[in-house]
N, CA, C and O atoms as CSV, one atom per row, in Angstrom:
chain,resi,resn,atom,element,x,y,z
A,1,MET,N,N,-21.841,-3.552,-6.676
A,1,MET,CA,C,-20.815,-3.473,-5.653
A,1,MET,C,C,-21.496,-3.414,-4.285
A,1,MET,O,O,-22.553,-2.801,-4.134
A,2,ILE,N,N,-20.890,-4.049,-3.307
A,2,ILE,CA,C,-21.403,-3.998,-1.944
A,2,ILE,C,C,-20.373,-3.320,-1.053
A,2,ILE,O,O,-19.220,-3.131,-1.440
A,3,THR,N,N,-20.809,-2.961,0.138
A,3,THR,CA,C,-19.902,-2.327,1.095
A,3,THR,C,C,-19.440,-3.367,2.123
A,3,THR,O,O,-19.987,-4.467,2.193
A,4,PHE,N,N,-18.445,-3.011,2.903
A,4,PHE,CA,C,-17.969,-3.885,3.978
A,4,PHE,C,C,-19.112,-4.224,4.934
A,4,PHE,O,O,-19.281,-5.381,5.319
A,5,LEU,N,N,-19.896,-3.212,5.316
A,5,LEU,CA,C,-21.005,-3.414,6.241
A,5,LEU,C,C,-22.036,-4.366,5.640
A,5,LEU,O,O,-22.528,-5.257,6.331
A,6,GLU,N,N,-22.366,-4.187,4.364
A,6,GLU,CA,C,-23.320,-5.087,3.711
A,6,GLU,C,C,-22.790,-6.519,3.678
A,6,GLU,O,O,-23.552,-7.463,3.885
A,7,ALA,N,N,-21.500,-6.691,3.422
A,7,ALA,CA,C,-20.901,-8.034,3.389
A,7,ALA,C,C,-21.036,-8.703,4.750
A,7,ALA,O,O,-21.373,-9.884,4.822
A,8,ARG,N,N,-20.779,-7.973,5.827
A,8,ARG,CA,C,-20.917,-8.547,7.166
A,8,ARG,C,C,-22.370,-8.904,7.459
A,8,ARG,O,O,-22.646,-9.959,8.030
A,9,LYS,N,N,-23.307,-8.026,7.069
A,9,LYS,CA,C,-24.732,-8.297,7.286
A,9,LYS,C,C,-25.185,-9.506,6.477
A,9,LYS,O,O,-25.962,-10.320,6.976
A,10,ILE,N,N,-24.720,-9.638,5.247
A,10,ILE,CA,C,-25.093,-10.767,4.395
A,10,ILE,C,C,-24.593,-12.073,5.002
A,10,ILE,O,O,-25.331,-13.058,5.049
A,11,ALA,N,N,-23.354,-12.089,5.463
A,11,ALA,CA,C,-22.796,-13.303,6.065
A,11,ALA,C,C,-23.654,-13.754,7.244
A,11,ALA,O,O,-23.962,-14.939,7.368
A,12,GLU,N,N,-24.037,-12.832,8.097
A,12,GLU,CA,C,-24.860,-13.184,9.256
A,12,GLU,C,C,-26.271,-13.572,8.830
A,12,GLU,O,O,-26.853,-14.498,9.396
A,13,LYS,N,N,-26.824,-12.881,7.845
A,13,LYS,CA,C,-28.165,-13.190,7.352
A,13,LYS,C,C,-28.239,-14.596,6.775
A,13,LYS,O,O,-29.261,-15.267,6.918
A,14,LEU,N,N,-27.168,-15.055,6.121
A,14,LEU,CA,C,-27.155,-16.376,5.508
A,14,LEU,C,C,-26.920,-17.485,6.529
A,14,LEU,O,O,-26.893,-18.664,6.176
A,15,GLY,N,N,-26.751,-17.106,7.787
A,15,GLY,CA,C,-26.628,-18.110,8.834
A,15,GLY,C,C,-25.195,-18.446,9.207
A,15,GLY,O,O,-24.957,-19.431,9.907
A,16,LEU,N,N,-24.238,-17.650,8.757
A,16,LEU,CA,C,-22.851,-17.881,9.156
A,16,LEU,C,C,-22.645,-17.330,10.558
A,16,LEU,O,O,-23.213,-16.299,10.918
A,17,THR,N,N,-21.843,-18.010,11.335
A,17,THR,CA,C,-21.568,-17.615,12.711
A,17,THR,C,C,-20.364,-16.677,12.721
A,17,THR,O,O,-19.309,-17.022,12.187
A,18,PRO,N,N,-20.508,-15.494,13.323
A,18,PRO,CA,C,-19.377,-14.559,13.348
A,18,PRO,C,C,-18.403,-14.842,14.485
A,18,PRO,O,O,-18.787,-15.293,15.564
A,19,ARG,N,N,-17.154,-14.568,14.215
A,19,ARG,CA,C,-16.121,-14.527,15.243
A,19,ARG,C,C,-15.351,-13.258,14.967
A,19,ARG,O,O,-14.663,-13.149,13.952
A,20,ILE,N,N,-15.463,-12.312,15.850
A,20,ILE,CA,C,-14.859,-11.008,15.636
A,20,ILE,C,C,-13.345,-11.118,15.826
A,20,ILE,O,O,-12.861,-11.526,16.881
A,21,GLY,N,N,-12.623,-10.747,14.789
A,21,GLY,CA,C,-11.171,-10.803,14.843
A,21,GLY,C,C,-10.596,-9.567,15.515
A,21,GLY,O,O,-11.148,-8.470,15.419
A,22,ARG,N,N,-9.507,-9.763,16.178
A,22,ARG,CA,C,-8.856,-8.636,16.844
A,22,ARG,C,C,-7.990,-7.847,15.876
A,22,ARG,O,O,-7.684,-6.677,16.108
A,23,ARG,N,N,-7.610,-8.482,14.820
A,23,ARG,CA,C,-6.695,-7.816,13.898
A,23,ARG,C,C,-7.456,-7.016,12.857
A,23,ARG,O,O,-8.000,-5.954,13.158
A,24,LYS,N,N,-7.493,-7.519,11.644
A,24,LYS,CA,C,-8.016,-6.726,10.551
A,24,LYS,C,C,-9.331,-7.212,9.965
A,24,LYS,O,O,-9.853,-6.592,9.038
A,25,GLU,N,N,-9.885,-8.314,10.487
A,25,GLU,CA,C,-11.090,-8.824,9.858
A,25,GLU,C,C,-11.983,-9.597,10.811
A,25,GLU,O,O,-11.559,-10.033,11.881
A,26,ASN,N,N,-13.232,-9.755,10.390
A,26,ASN,CA,C,-14.201,-10.593,11.089
A,26,ASN,C,C,-14.270,-11.913,10.333
A,26,ASN,O,O,-14.300,-11.921,9.103
A,27,PHE,N,N,-14.295,-13.008,11.044
A,27,PHE,CA,C,-14.365,-14.328,10.422
A,27,PHE,C,C,-15.774,-14.883,10.584
A,27,PHE,O,O,-16.419,-14.677,11.612
A,28,TYR,N,N,-16.242,-15.588,9.564
A,28,TYR,CA,C,-17.566,-16.195,9.583
A,28,TYR,C,C,-17.438,-17.638,9.135
A,28,TYR,O,O,-16.638,-17.958,8.255
A,29,LYS,N,N,-18.240,-18.516,9.752
A,29,LYS,CA,C,-18.233,-19.912,9.324
A,29,LYS,C,C,-19.660,-20.416,9.247
A,29,LYS,O,O,-20.525,-20.009,10.022
A,30,TYR,N,N,-19.891,-21.312,8.296
A,30,TYR,CA,C,-21.188,-21.955,8.155
A,30,TYR,C,C,-21.033,-23.370,8.670
A,30,TYR,O,O,-20.259,-24.157,8.125
A,31,VAL,N,N,-21.775,-23.694,9.725
A,31,VAL,CA,C,-21.699,-25.008,10.352
A,31,VAL,C,C,-23.014,-25.730,10.095
A,31,VAL,O,O,-24.090,-25.189,10.349
A,32,TYR,N,N,-22.920,-26.954,9.593
A,32,TYR,CA,C,-24.098,-27.774,9.335
A,32,TYR,C,C,-23.915,-29.098,10.050
A,32,TYR,O,O,-22.958,-29.825,9.783
A,33,GLN,N,N,-24.816,-29.413,10.949
A,33,GLN,CA,C,-24.782,-30.633,11.754
A,33,GLN,C,C,-23.407,-30.839,12.405
A,33,GLN,O,O,-22.854,-31.939,12.383
A,34,GLY,N,N,-22.877,-29.771,12.976
A,34,GLY,CA,C,-21.627,-29.833,13.716
A,34,GLY,C,C,-20.361,-29.805,12.876
A,34,GLY,O,O,-19.257,-29.879,13.416
A,35,VAL,N,N,-20.510,-29.697,11.552
A,35,VAL,CA,C,-19.346,-29.692,10.665
A,35,VAL,C,C,-19.245,-28.328,9.982
A,35,VAL,O,O,-20.226,-27.832,9.430
A,36,THR,N,N,-18.056,-27.727,10.020
A,36,THR,CA,C,-17.844,-26.473,9.322
A,36,THR,C,C,-17.802,-26.751,7.823
A,36,THR,O,O,-16.955,-27.503,7.342
A,37,VAL,N,N,-18.728,-26.133,7.095
A,37,VAL,CA,C,-18.869,-26.358,5.661
A,37,VAL,C,C,-18.061,-25.342,4.870
A,37,VAL,O,O,-17.413,-25.690,3.882
A,38,LEU,N,N,-18.097,-24.078,5.304
A,38,LEU,CA,C,-17.322,-23.049,4.621
A,38,LEU,C,C,-17.004,-21.920,5.576
A,38,LEU,O,O,-17.650,-21.754,6.611
A,39,THR,N,N,-16.003,-21.153,5.212
A,39,THR,CA,C,-15.596,-20.002,6.009
A,39,THR,C,C,-15.318,-18.831,5.080
A,39,THR,O,O,-15.038,-19.007,3.894
A,40,THR,N,N,-15.400,-17.650,5.637
A,40,THR,CA,C,-15.037,-16.444,4.905
A,40,THR,C,C,-14.597,-15.399,5.924
A,40,THR,O,O,-14.825,-15.543,7.125
A,41,ALA,N,N,-13.978,-14.370,5.428
A,41,ALA,CA,C,-13.537,-13.268,6.284
A,41,ALA,C,C,-13.920,-11.955,5.609
A,41,ALA,O,O,-13.847,-11.824,4.387
A,42,VAL,N,N,-14.327,-10.993,6.422
A,42,VAL,CA,C,-14.647,-9.665,5.921
A,42,VAL,C,C,-13.808,-8.679,6.718
A,42,VAL,O,O,-13.959,-8.577,7.935
A,43,PRO,N,N,-12.921,-7.951,6.039
A,43,PRO,CA,C,-12.086,-6.991,6.761
A,43,PRO,C,C,-12.916,-5.918,7.451
A,43,PRO,O,O,-14.008,-5.572,6.999
A,44,HIS,N,N,-12.383,-5.398,8.552
A,44,HIS,CA,C,-12.993,-4.236,9.184
A,44,HIS,C,C,-12.855,-3.110,8.179
A,44,HIS,O,O,-11.907,-3.087,7.394
A,45,GLY,N,N,-13.751,-2.217,8.197
A,45,GLY,CA,C,-13.627,-1.085,7.289
A,45,GLY,C,C,-14.962,-0.558,6.854
A,45,GLY,O,O,-16.016,-1.073,7.226
A,46,ARG,N,N,-14.894,0.479,6.057
A,46,ARG,CA,C,-16.075,1.135,5.518
A,46,ARG,C,C,-15.864,1.320,4.031
A,46,ARG,O,O,-14.759,1.147,3.517
A,47,GLY,N,N,-16.919,1.666,3.361
A,47,GLY,CA,C,-16.820,1.909,1.930
A,47,GLY,C,C,-17.024,0.642,1.133
A,47,GLY,O,O,-17.546,-0.351,1.641
A,48,GLU,N,N,-16.607,0.683,-0.127
A,48,GLU,CA,C,-16.808,-0.439,-1.026
A,48,GLU,C,C,-15.934,-1.621,-0.649
A,48,GLU,O,O,-14.763,-1.471,-0.301
A,49,PHE,N,N,-16.529,-2.790,-0.726
A,49,PHE,CA,C,-15.853,-4.036,-0.392
A,49,PHE,C,C,-15.120,-4.518,-1.639
A,49,PHE,O,O,-15.734,-5.080,-2.547
A,50,TYR,N,N,-13.835,-4.303,-1.681
A,50,TYR,CA,C,-13.029,-4.586,-2.869
A,50,TYR,C,C,-12.775,-6.071,-3.090
A,50,TYR,O,O,-12.265,-6.446,-4.146
A,51,LEU,N,N,-13.113,-6.930,-2.128
A,51,LEU,CA,C,-12.926,-8.377,-2.274
A,51,LEU,C,C,-14.253,-9.094,-2.522
A,51,LEU,O,O,-14.418,-10.253,-2.142
A,52,GLU,N,N,-15.190,-8.406,-3.155
A,52,GLU,CA,C,-16.520,-8.981,-3.363
A,52,GLU,C,C,-16.454,-10.309,-4.107
A,52,GLU,O,O,-17.144,-11.254,-3.724
A,53,ARG,N,N,-15.656,-10.406,-5.144
A,53,ARG,CA,C,-15.576,-11.647,-5.928
A,53,ARG,C,C,-15.084,-12.807,-5.052
A,53,ARG,O,O,-15.638,-13.906,-5.095
A,54,LYS,N,N,-14.042,-12.549,-4.263
A,54,LYS,CA,C,-13.511,-13.590,-3.375
A,54,LYS,C,C,-14.557,-13.984,-2.331
A,54,LYS,O,O,-14.709,-15.165,-2.019
A,55,PHE,N,N,-15.271,-13.008,-1.796
A,55,PHE,CA,C,-16.339,-13.244,-0.824
A,55,PHE,C,C,-17.409,-14.143,-1.439
A,55,PHE,O,O,-17.824,-15.120,-0.817
A,56,ARG,N,N,-17.859,-13.822,-2.656
A,56,ARG,CA,C,-18.867,-14.644,-3.342
A,56,ARG,C,C,-18.350,-16.061,-3.560
A,56,ARG,O,O,-19.074,-17.031,-3.337
A,57,ASP,N,N,-17.111,-16.180,-3.989
A,57,ASP,CA,C,-16.527,-17.506,-4.222
A,57,ASP,C,C,-16.477,-18.322,-2.935
A,57,ASP,O,O,-16.774,-19.517,-2.946
A,58,GLN,N,N,-16.106,-17.690,-1.835
A,58,GLN,CA,C,-16.036,-18.399,-0.563
A,58,GLN,C,C,-17.414,-18.842,-0.087
A,58,GLN,O,O,-17.545,-19.874,0.572
A,59,LEU,N,N,-18.440,-18.065,-0.418
A,59,LEU,CA,C,-19.809,-18.422,-0.052
A,59,LEU,C,C,-20.447,-19.333,-1.099
A,59,LEU,O,O,-21.560,-19.821,-0.900
A,60,THR,N,N,-19.764,-19.560,-2.194
A,60,THR,CA,C,-20.223,-20.385,-3.320
A,60,THR,C,C,-21.493,-19.832,-3.968
A,60,THR,O,O,-22.320,-20.602,-4.457
A,61,ILE,N,N,-21.657,-18.517,-3.976
A,61,ILE,CA,C,-22.821,-17.909,-4.610
A,61,ILE,C,C,-22.373,-17.027,-5.758
A,61,ILE,O,O,-21.216,-16.611,-5.820
A,62,ASP,N,N,-23.299,-16.742,-6.671
A,62,ASP,CA,C,-22.959,-15.886,-7.805
A,62,ASP,C,C,-23.383,-14.444,-7.511
A,62,ASP,O,O,-23.949,-14.152,-6.458
A,63,ALA,N,N,-23.101,-13.559,-8.455
A,63,ALA,CA,C,-23.390,-12.140,-8.252
A,63,ALA,C,C,-24.885,-11.894,-8.055
A,63,ALA,O,O,-25.271,-11.051,-7.245
A,64,GLY,N,N,-25.726,-12.621,-8.788
A,64,GLY,CA,C,-27.170,-12.457,-8.646
A,64,GLY,C,C,-27.650,-12.863,-7.264
A,64,GLY,O,O,-28.471,-12.172,-6.660
A,65,GLN,N,N,-27.139,-13.985,-6.761
A,65,GLN,CA,C,-27.532,-14.436,-5.422
A,65,GLN,C,C,-27.052,-13.450,-4.361
A,65,GLN,O,O,-27.741,-13.220,-3.368
A,66,LEU,N,N,-25.883,-12.874,-4.569
A,66,LEU,CA,C,-25.382,-11.883,-3.616
A,66,LEU,C,C,-26.300,-10.664,-3.596
A,66,LEU,O,O,-26.610,-10.136,-2.528
A,67,GLN,N,N,-26.733,-10.220,-4.768
A,67,GLN,CA,C,-27.641,-9.074,-4.823
A,67,GLN,C,C,-28.982,-9.410,-4.187
A,67,GLN,O,O,-29.573,-8.564,-3.515
A,68,GLU,N,N,-29.480,-10.646,-4.389
A,68,GLU,CA,C,-30.724,-11.067,-3.742
A,68,GLU,C,C,-30.565,-11.070,-2.221
A,68,GLU,O,O,-31.465,-10.643,-1.498
A,69,ALA,N,N,-29.413,-11.555,-1.738
A,69,ALA,CA,C,-29.161,-11.576,-0.296
A,69,ALA,C,C,-29.102,-10.155,0.248
A,69,ALA,O,O,-29.561,-9.890,1.359
A,70,LYS,N,N,-28.542,-9.252,-0.529
A,70,LYS,CA,C,-28.447,-7.855,-0.118
A,70,LYS,C,C,-29.848,-7.243,0.001
A,70,LYS,O,O,-30.108,-6.462,0.916
A,71,LYS,N,N,-30.744,-7.597,-0.921
A,71,LYS,CA,C,-32.096,-7.031,-0.930
A,71,LYS,C,C,-32.999,-7.700,0.103
A,71,LYS,O,O,-33.758,-7.021,0.793
A,72,CYS,N,N,-32.922,-9.017,0.213
A,72,CYS,CA,C,-33.681,-9.740,1.207
A,72,CYS,C,C,-34.146,-11.135,0.811
A,72,CYS,O,O,-34.120,-12.011,1.675
A,73,PRO,N,N,-34.576,-11.423,-0.436
A,73,PRO,CA,C,-35.207,-12.720,-0.696
A,73,PRO,C,C,-34.312,-13.948,-0.516
A,73,PRO,O,O,-34.837,-15.040,-0.296
A,74,PHE,N,N,-33.023,-13.822,-0.597
A,74,PHE,CA,C,-32.108,-14.957,-0.476
A,74,PHE,C,C,-31.599,-14.986,0.959
A,74,PHE,O,O,-30.640,-14.298,1.307
A,75,GLY,N,N,-32.259,-15.795,1.787
A,75,GLY,CA,C,-31.931,-15.855,3.208
A,75,GLY,C,C,-31.326,-17.179,3.605
A,75,GLY,O,O,-30.833,-17.913,2.749
A,76,PRO,N,N,-31.353,-17.505,4.901
A,76,PRO,CA,C,-30.696,-18.717,5.395
A,76,PRO,C,C,-31.257,-20.009,4.803
A,76,PRO,O,O,-30.495,-20.936,4.527
A,77,GLU,N,N,-32.568,-20.089,4.603
A,77,GLU,CA,C,-33.153,-21.309,4.043
A,77,GLU,C,C,-32.747,-21.487,2.576
A,77,GLU,O,O,-32.419,-22.592,2.144
A,78,GLU,N,N,-32.774,-20.399,1.825
A,78,GLU,CA,C,-32.352,-20.459,0.420
A,78,GLU,C,C,-30.872,-20.806,0.325
A,78,GLU,O,O,-30.460,-21.540,-0.573
A,79,PHE,N,N,-30.077,-20.284,1.242
A,79,PHE,CA,C,-28.647,-20.579,1.251
A,79,PHE,C,C,-28.414,-22.060,1.558
A,79,PHE,O,O,-27.581,-22.704,0.920
A,80,ARG,N,N,-29.151,-22.600,2.536
A,80,ARG,CA,C,-29.024,-24.015,2.866
A,80,ARG,C,C,-29.392,-24.879,1.664
A,80,ARG,O,O,-28.698,-25.848,1.357
A,81,ARG,N,N,-30.498,-24.524,0.975
A,81,ARG,CA,C,-30.898,-25.289,-0.209
A,81,ARG,C,C,-29.842,-25.197,-1.307
A,81,ARG,O,O,-29.569,-26.179,-1.996
A,82,HIS,N,N,-29.252,-24.016,-1.467
A,82,HIS,CA,C,-28.187,-23.832,-2.464
A,82,HIS,C,C,-26.993,-24.738,-2.144
A,82,HIS,O,O,-26.456,-25.394,-3.036
A,83,LEU,N,N,-26.580,-24.774,-0.871
A,83,LEU,CA,C,-25.450,-25.621,-0.479
A,83,LEU,C,C,-25.759,-27.097,-0.718
A,83,LEU,O,O,-24.874,-27.865,-1.097
A,84,ALA,N,N,-27.007,-27.494,-0.499
A,84,ALA,CA,C,-27.410,-28.875,-0.789
A,84,ALA,C,C,-27.401,-29.132,-2.296
A,84,ALA,O,O,-26.962,-30.191,-2.745
A,85,ASP,N,N,-27.883,-28.172,-3.071
A,85,ASP,CA,C,-27.913,-28.316,-4.531
A,85,ASP,C,C,-26.525,-28.504,-5.128
A,85,ASP,O,O,-26.354,-29.256,-6.088
A,86,ILE,N,N,-25.535,-27.819,-4.560
A,86,ILE,CA,C,-24.177,-27.940,-5.112
A,86,ILE,C,C,-23.365,-29.035,-4.422
A,86,ILE,O,O,-22.190,-29.233,-4.729
A,87,GLY,N,N,-24.003,-29.744,-3.485
A,87,GLY,CA,C,-23.380,-30.907,-2.871
A,87,GLY,C,C,-22.473,-30.659,-1.685
A,87,GLY,O,O,-21.730,-31.557,-1.290
A,88,LEU,N,N,-22.508,-29.462,-1.098
A,88,LEU,CA,C,-21.672,-29.202,0.075
A,88,LEU,C,C,-22.287,-29.755,1.355
A,88,LEU,O,O,-21.576,-30.074,2.308
A,89,ILE,N,N,-23.611,-29.866,1.369
A,89,ILE,CA,C,-24.288,-30.487,2.498
A,89,ILE,C,C,-25.320,-31.459,1.933
A,89,ILE,O,O,-25.729,-31.315,0.781
A,90,PRO,N,N,-25.749,-32.447,2.723
A,90,PRO,CA,C,-26.730,-33.402,2.208
A,90,PRO,C,C,-28.111,-32.776,2.077
A,90,PRO,O,O,-28.450,-31.818,2.772
A,91,GLU,N,N,-28.902,-33.345,1.165
A,91,GLU,CA,C,-30.308,-32.928,1.035
A,91,GLU,C,C,-31.042,-33.319,2.316
A,91,GLU,O,O,-30.767,-34.365,2.905
A,92,GLU,N,N,-31.959,-32.485,2.733
A,92,GLU,CA,C,-32.790,-32.817,3.897
A,92,GLU,C,C,-33.863,-33.799,3.451
A,92,GLU,O,O,-34.448,-33.640,2.379
A,93,GLU,N,N,-34.121,-34.797,4.255
A,93,GLU,CA,C,-35.130,-35.800,3.932
A,93,GLU,C,C,-36.508,-35.343,4.393
A,93,GLU,O,O,-36.640,-34.720,5.447
A,94,ASN,N,N,-37.530,-35.654,3.605
A,94,ASN,CA,C,-38.927,-35.366,3.935
A,94,ASN,C,C,-39.195,-33.907,4.272
A,94,ASN,O,O,-40.118,-33.600,5.026
A,95,GLY,N,N,-38.376,-32.994,3.706
A,95,GLY,CA,C,-38.581,-31.587,3.953
A,95,GLY,C,C,-38.286,-31.142,5.363
A,95,GLY,O,O,-38.658,-30.034,5.749
A,96,ALA,N,N,-37.612,-31.997,6.159
A,96,ALA,CA,C,-37.295,-31.650,7.554
A,96,ALA,C,C,-36.291,-30.525,7.592
A,96,ALA,O,O,-35.473,-30.372,6.684
A,97,ARG,N,N,-36.357,-29.734,8.655
A,97,ARG,CA,C,-35.405,-28.630,8.794
A,97,ARG,C,C,-34.616,-28.787,10.037
A,97,ARG,O,O,-33.758,-27.955,10.333
């Protein structure tokens, strides 16, 4: 289980751009070459994040990848490669970044 704060930190760590909502949540989007690839929202709050499954689904990652992101090894580059692997963004040519 993760907390609301951890969910917000993970979204930013994976390279999603935050937009702080005035109402009940913070919105995050992943933009690749000017195109929004995915979005998610994390409610304001503290304690356990009860929408963890929905958050993972919106980020297209599994529970293991979420735990890796929480610990540290799964960062923005790994997330970009994951999105390319599942076909949401194109593969980078010649290892370019």
